[in-house]
DOVO-161461 format. One record per residue: residue number from 1; residue in one letter; x, y, z of N, C-alpha, C in turn. Coordinates in Angstrom, 3 decimals. Example, Ala and Ser with C-alpha at 12.3 -4.5 7.8 and 13.67 -1.06 7.14 Angstrom:
// residues 2
  nr rest      nxx      nyy      nzz     caxx     cayy     cazz      cxx      cyy      czz
   1    A   13.190   -5.690    7.800   12.300   -4.500    7.800   13.200   -3.300    7.800
   2    S   12.850   -2.250    7.080   13.670   -1.060    7.140   12.900    0.030    7.870
This chain:
// residues 105
  nr rest      nxx      nyy      nzz     caxx     cayy     cazz      cxx      cyy      czz
   1    M  176.986 -151.523 -116.348  176.731 -150.545 -117.354  178.089 -150.305 -118.334
   2    E  177.670 -150.342 -119.679  178.802 -150.124 -120.511  179.542 -148.849 -120.414
   3    Q  180.728 -148.667 -120.986  181.405 -147.222 -120.543  181.723 -146.846 -121.846
   4    P  181.666 -145.456 -122.029  182.197 -144.996 -123.494  183.474 -145.135 -123.714
   5    N  183.942 -145.145 -124.852  185.167 -145.564 -125.316  185.514 -144.813 -126.771
   6    Q  186.741 -145.006 -127.205  187.184 -144.348 -128.390  187.598 -145.327 -129.318
   7    S  186.976 -146.640 -129.451  187.426 -147.649 -130.139  186.697 -147.223 -131.651
   8    Y  185.575 -146.792 -131.752  185.012 -146.615 -133.016  185.925 -145.355 -133.775
   9    I  186.279 -144.493 -132.738  186.717 -143.277 -133.305  188.204 -143.566 -133.827
  10    K  188.820 -144.343 -133.243  190.193 -144.867 -133.571  190.120 -145.661 -134.768
  11    S  189.049 -146.532 -134.993  188.887 -147.196 -136.263  188.747 -146.388 -137.453
  12    L  187.903 -145.245 -137.222  187.523 -144.310 -138.274  188.846 -143.493 -138.756
  13    S  189.707 -143.261 -137.779  190.830 -142.312 -138.170  191.997 -143.006 -138.591
  14    A  192.102 -144.174 -138.592  193.104 -145.163 -139.135  194.603 -144.465 -138.690
  15    G  194.496 -144.168 -137.372  195.774 -143.735 -136.841  196.029 -142.321 -137.048
  16    N  195.351 -141.486 -137.471  195.244 -139.987 -137.749  194.903 -139.329 -136.550
  17    I  195.914 -139.161 -135.565  195.564 -138.502 -134.226  194.836 -136.974 -134.420
  18    E  195.095 -136.136 -135.345  194.494 -134.905 -135.547  193.037 -135.138 -135.810
  19    F  192.711 -136.174 -136.683  191.261 -136.413 -136.982  190.574 -136.680 -135.608
  20    E  191.343 -137.652 -134.897  190.593 -138.163 -133.681  190.251 -136.802 -132.736
  21    K  191.365 -135.977 -132.586  191.187 -134.812 -131.707  189.905 -133.949 -132.135
  22    K  189.841 -133.769 -133.596  188.805 -132.897 -134.023  187.397 -133.459 -133.704
  23    L  187.326 -135.039 -134.132  186.225 -135.461 -133.800  185.470 -135.398 -132.369
  24    I  186.561 -135.662 -131.338  186.248 -135.701 -130.153  185.773 -134.175 -129.673
  25    A  186.677 -133.192 -130.200  186.234 -131.782 -130.117  184.763 -131.422 -130.376
  26    V  184.423 -131.978 -131.673  183.103 -131.736 -132.152  182.092 -132.251 -131.090
  27    I  182.220 -133.534 -130.723  181.455 -134.312 -129.762  181.308 -133.387 -128.277
  28    K  182.454 -133.085 -127.965  182.385 -132.200 -126.643  181.767 -130.837 -126.787
  29    S  181.685 -130.357 -127.930  181.107 -128.965 -128.085  179.592 -129.250 -128.428
  30    E  179.188 -130.272 -129.287  177.735 -130.420 -129.487  176.911 -131.163 -128.385
  31    F  177.635 -132.136 -127.815  176.821 -133.026 -126.890  176.130 -132.365 -125.814
  32    P  176.903 -131.332 -125.013  176.029 -130.506 -123.937  174.935 -129.644 -124.419
  33    V  175.081 -129.120 -125.574  173.982 -128.219 -126.158  172.853 -129.087 -126.601
  34    E  172.954 -130.374 -127.306  172.052 -131.178 -127.628  171.185 -131.974 -126.354
  35    K  172.050 -132.305 -125.301  171.452 -132.807 -124.158  170.731 -131.605 -123.483
  36    E  170.969 -130.395 -123.383  170.286 -129.549 -122.772  168.807 -129.264 -123.552
  37    T  168.918 -129.275 -125.039  167.775 -129.084 -125.834  166.786 -130.221 -125.571
  38    Y  167.386 -131.490 -125.362  166.733 -132.630 -125.023  165.702 -132.288 -123.804
  39    L  166.424 -132.152 -122.708  165.898 -131.749 -121.535  164.740 -130.690 -121.648
  40    E  165.109 -129.434 -122.186  164.124 -128.586 -122.276  162.827 -129.063 -123.191
  41    N  163.005 -129.780 -124.212  161.825 -130.126 -124.916  161.112 -131.180 -124.264
  42    L  161.767 -132.131 -123.481  161.078 -133.074 -122.653  160.354 -132.322 -121.418
  43    A  160.786 -131.583 -120.709  160.141 -130.737 -119.833  158.898 -130.086 -120.362
  44    A  159.004 -129.520 -121.479  157.860 -128.847 -122.065  156.935 -129.724 -122.762
  45    K  157.166 -131.111 -122.598  156.332 -132.172 -123.129  156.252 -132.159 -124.709
  46    K  157.129 -131.437 -125.344  157.169 -131.827 -126.858  157.885 -132.978 -127.296
  47    Y  156.988 -133.936 -127.448  157.561 -135.337 -127.406  158.258 -135.480 -128.887
  48    I  157.637 -135.049 -129.898  158.292 -135.314 -131.276  159.430 -134.424 -131.371
  49    E  159.621 -133.298 -130.794  160.999 -132.718 -130.829  162.010 -133.326 -130.004
  50    T  161.465 -133.893 -128.781  162.408 -134.810 -127.925  162.709 -135.967 -128.586
  51    A  162.047 -136.595 -129.304  162.372 -137.910 -130.128  163.414 -137.481 -131.176
  52    E  163.363 -136.344 -131.685  164.405 -135.757 -132.734  165.675 -135.573 -132.003
  53    N  165.669 -134.773 -130.826  166.728 -134.576 -130.025  167.302 -136.060 -129.641
  54    V  166.777 -137.054 -129.240  167.205 -138.375 -128.987  167.901 -138.906 -130.232
  55    H  167.303 -138.703 -131.382  167.818 -139.147 -132.662  169.219 -138.712 -132.811
  56    K  169.526 -137.370 -132.721  170.806 -136.854 -132.774  171.779 -137.370 -131.840
  57    L  171.370 -137.355 -130.600  172.139 -137.875 -129.605  172.539 -139.353 -129.679
  58    K  171.701 -140.025 -130.251  171.918 -141.508 -130.511  173.050 -141.790 -131.517
  59    H  173.432 -140.959 -132.266  174.684 -140.820 -133.064  176.045 -140.673 -132.253
  60    K  175.943 -139.963 -131.345  176.954 -139.633 -130.450  177.130 -140.906 -129.572
  61    I  176.006 -141.566 -129.192  176.037 -142.816 -128.349  176.801 -143.769 -129.016
  62    S  176.494 -143.774 -130.243  177.067 -144.917 -131.278  178.621 -144.756 -131.369
  63    I  178.936 -143.488 -131.777  180.363 -143.030 -131.955  181.285 -143.369 -130.703
  64    L  180.695 -143.117 -129.647  181.426 -143.492 -128.348  181.347 -145.021 -127.908
  65    G  180.842 -146.004 -128.913  180.993 -147.385 -128.636  180.076 -147.839 -127.660
  66    L  178.811 -147.237 -127.469  177.861 -147.824 -126.492  176.702 -148.552 -127.164
  67    E  176.970 -149.732 -127.562  176.059 -150.443 -128.447  174.728 -150.738 -127.680
  68    K  174.782 -151.194 -126.518  173.516 -151.565 -125.826  172.719 -150.218 -125.615
  69    S  173.382 -149.110 -125.223  172.976 -147.898 -125.072  172.278 -147.415 -126.305
  70    Y  172.912 -147.546 -127.491  172.245 -147.168 -128.730  170.871 -147.927 -128.914
  71    G  170.699 -149.108 -128.616  169.318 -149.813 -128.645  168.352 -149.057 -127.681
  72    V  168.841 -148.779 -126.435  167.919 -148.153 -125.419  167.453 -146.721 -126.192
  73    A  168.415 -146.046 -126.705  167.978 -144.766 -127.449  167.057 -144.951 -128.548
  74    A  167.244 -146.053 -129.284  166.412 -146.316 -130.441  165.049 -146.450 -130.001
  75    Q  164.890 -147.330 -128.874  163.480 -147.549 -128.555  162.939 -146.398 -127.881
  76    Y  163.877 -145.731 -127.044  163.328 -144.469 -126.361  162.746 -143.359 -127.495
  77    E  163.528 -143.428 -128.523  163.120 -142.299 -129.594  161.724 -142.827 -130.228
  78    N  161.444 -144.028 -130.348  160.224 -144.581 -130.965  159.075 -144.380 -129.931
  79    D  159.403 -144.593 -128.641  158.360 -144.652 -127.529  158.008 -143.093 -127.495
  80    L  158.920 -142.242 -127.542  158.592 -140.810 -127.260  157.584 -140.283 -128.413
  81    R  157.600 -140.829 -129.619  156.717 -140.525 -130.682  155.213 -140.760 -130.397
  82    E  155.173 -141.810 -129.250  153.973 -142.137 -128.867  153.581 -141.504 -127.531
  83    E  154.468 -140.641 -127.133  154.290 -139.980 -125.642  154.667 -140.830 -124.378
  84    N  155.341 -141.897 -124.864  155.713 -142.990 -123.850  157.102 -142.351 -123.246
  85    T  157.313 -142.163 -121.976  158.621 -141.757 -121.586  159.263 -142.676 -120.464
  86    A  158.833 -144.242 -120.462  159.075 -145.126 -119.504  160.859 -145.226 -119.666
  87    L  161.341 -145.061 -120.702  162.935 -145.266 -120.683  163.561 -144.112 -120.407
  88    K  162.998 -142.764 -120.057  163.495 -141.542 -119.623  164.753 -141.801 -118.631
  89    G  164.675 -142.523 -117.616  165.517 -142.638 -116.489  166.752 -143.467 -117.116
  90    N  166.524 -144.543 -117.910  167.613 -145.130 -118.468  168.353 -144.375 -119.396
  91    F  167.832 -143.529 -120.188  168.311 -142.616 -121.215  169.140 -141.650 -120.608
  92    E  168.533 -141.153 -119.594  169.204 -139.862 -118.858  170.535 -140.534 -118.095
  93    T  170.569 -141.878 -117.672  171.724 -142.504 -117.008  172.756 -142.483 -118.325
  94    I  172.455 -142.721 -119.378  173.324 -142.924 -120.555  173.917 -141.597 -120.577
  95    L  173.115 -140.414 -120.799  173.653 -138.899 -120.956  174.544 -138.658 -119.736
  96    Q  174.467 -139.064 -118.532  175.365 -138.795 -117.570  176.332 -139.371 -117.695
  97    T  176.580 -140.760 -118.148  177.688 -141.517 -118.283  178.616 -140.850 -119.354
  98    I  177.913 -140.271 -120.425  178.773 -139.691 -121.589  179.239 -138.300 -120.932
  99    T  178.549 -137.703 -120.384  178.691 -136.229 -119.676  180.137 -136.406 -118.797
 100    D  180.163 -137.561 -117.891  181.183 -137.815 -117.132  182.356 -138.227 -118.050
 101    Y  182.265 -139.043 -118.995  183.290 -139.369 -119.757  184.124 -138.307 -120.633
 102    L  183.200 -137.387 -121.025  183.770 -136.358 -121.795  184.562 -135.167 -121.037
 103    I  183.977 -135.188 -119.647  184.907 -134.374 -118.880  186.299 -134.952 -118.687
 104    T  186.498 -136.257 -118.829  187.757 -136.812 -118.546  188.705 -136.580 -119.810
 105    L  188.230 -136.200 -120.931  188.979 -136.066 -122.301  189.524 -134.862 -122.382
C-alpha cells in the first residue's frame, strides 16, 4: 500500500515552509469533514452526492502523493454514479491511511 507524503506539497512550495504549513493545515481541517460527509451520504445511499464527496477527497489524495489511490478514487467516483459500491472497501482503506498520516503531522 502506498503511503501519503509531502513530495507534491514541497514541489508546490518551492521551499516556502509557511506555504507548506498553511496547505497542510487546510488539508487537516477539511479532510475529516469531507470524510464524514462522504460516510453520511454513503450510509444514506445518496450515490450522486457520495460521488461528489469522493471527487473532493480525490484532490487531497493527489496532493498527498497517492497516485495509485487517486486512480482507485477516480474509478470509485464513476462507479458510484451507477450505484456501484464495489470499491468502497479499497477507498475507505485509503481514507484511513490518510487519517493516520494526518495525525502524525
